[in-house]
C-alpha positions in Angstrom: 0.0 0.0 0.0 1.4 3.4 -0.9 0.9 6.3 1.4 -0.1 9.8 0.1 2.0 12.9 0.8 0.6 14.3 4.0 -1.3 17.6 3.7 -0.1 18.9 7.1 3.6 19.3 8.1 2.4 18.4 11.6 1.4 14.8 10.7 3.1 12.0 12.5 4.0 9.0 10.3 5.2 5.5 10.8 8.5 4.6 9.2 7.1 3.0 6.1 4.6 5.8 5.5 7.5 8.3 6.0 9.6 6.6 3.4 6.7 6.3 0.9 5.8 10.0 1.4 9.5 11.1 0.9 9.7 8.9 -2.3 6.4 10.4 -3.6 7.8 13.9 -2.9 10.9 13.1 -5.1 13.3 11.9 -2.4 13.8 8.2 -3.0 14.0 6.5 0.4 13.1 3.1 1.9 11.9 2.2 5.3 15.0 0.1 5.7 17.2 3.1 5.0 15.4 5.1 7.7 15.8 2.1 10.1 19.5 2.0 9.5 19.9 5.7 9.9 17.9 5.5 13.2 20.5 3.0 14.4 23.7 4.6 13.0 22.6 8.3 13.0 22.3 10.7 10.1 18.6 10.3 9.5 15.6 12.5 10.3 14.5 12.9 13.9 11.9 10.6 15.2 10.0 9.9 18.4 8.9 6.6 20.0 5.3 5.8 20.8 5.9 2.7 22.8 8.1 0.7 20.5 6.8 2.4 17.3 9.0 5.1 15.7 7.0 8.1 14.5 8.4 10.8 12.2 7.1 14.3 12.1 6.4 14.9 8.4 7.8 18.5 8.5 11.0 17.4 10.1 11.5 14.4 7.7 10.9 16.6 4.7 13.3 19.3 6.0 15.9 16.5 6.6 15.5 15.3 3.0 15.7 18.8 1.6 18.9 19.4 3.6 20.5 16.5 1.7 20.1 18.2 -1.7 23.3 19.7 -3.3 23.4 23.1 -4.8 22.2 23.2 -8.4 24.8 22.1 -10.9 25.2 22.4 -14.7 28.1 19.9 -14.9 29.6 17.0 -13.0 32.9 18.9 -12.9 31.2 21.5 -10.6 31.3 18.9 -7.8 35.0 19.5 -7.2 
């Protein structure tokens, strides 16, 4: 089941729904990647509801946007 992009930035999402919404928004991501990043660090902030990780949609989206590079016209601009 695919999850739609939340209308509100305040929405709390489970890991799979967060990954699906990020992917639908143009940031390819899997729930397994989010799980790995939750263990190793470097992922979006999350909260626990019991044992269930919940991601604030606004924070997850801001995290994904922060990973974008500056616009480039050539691969040589990366240097």
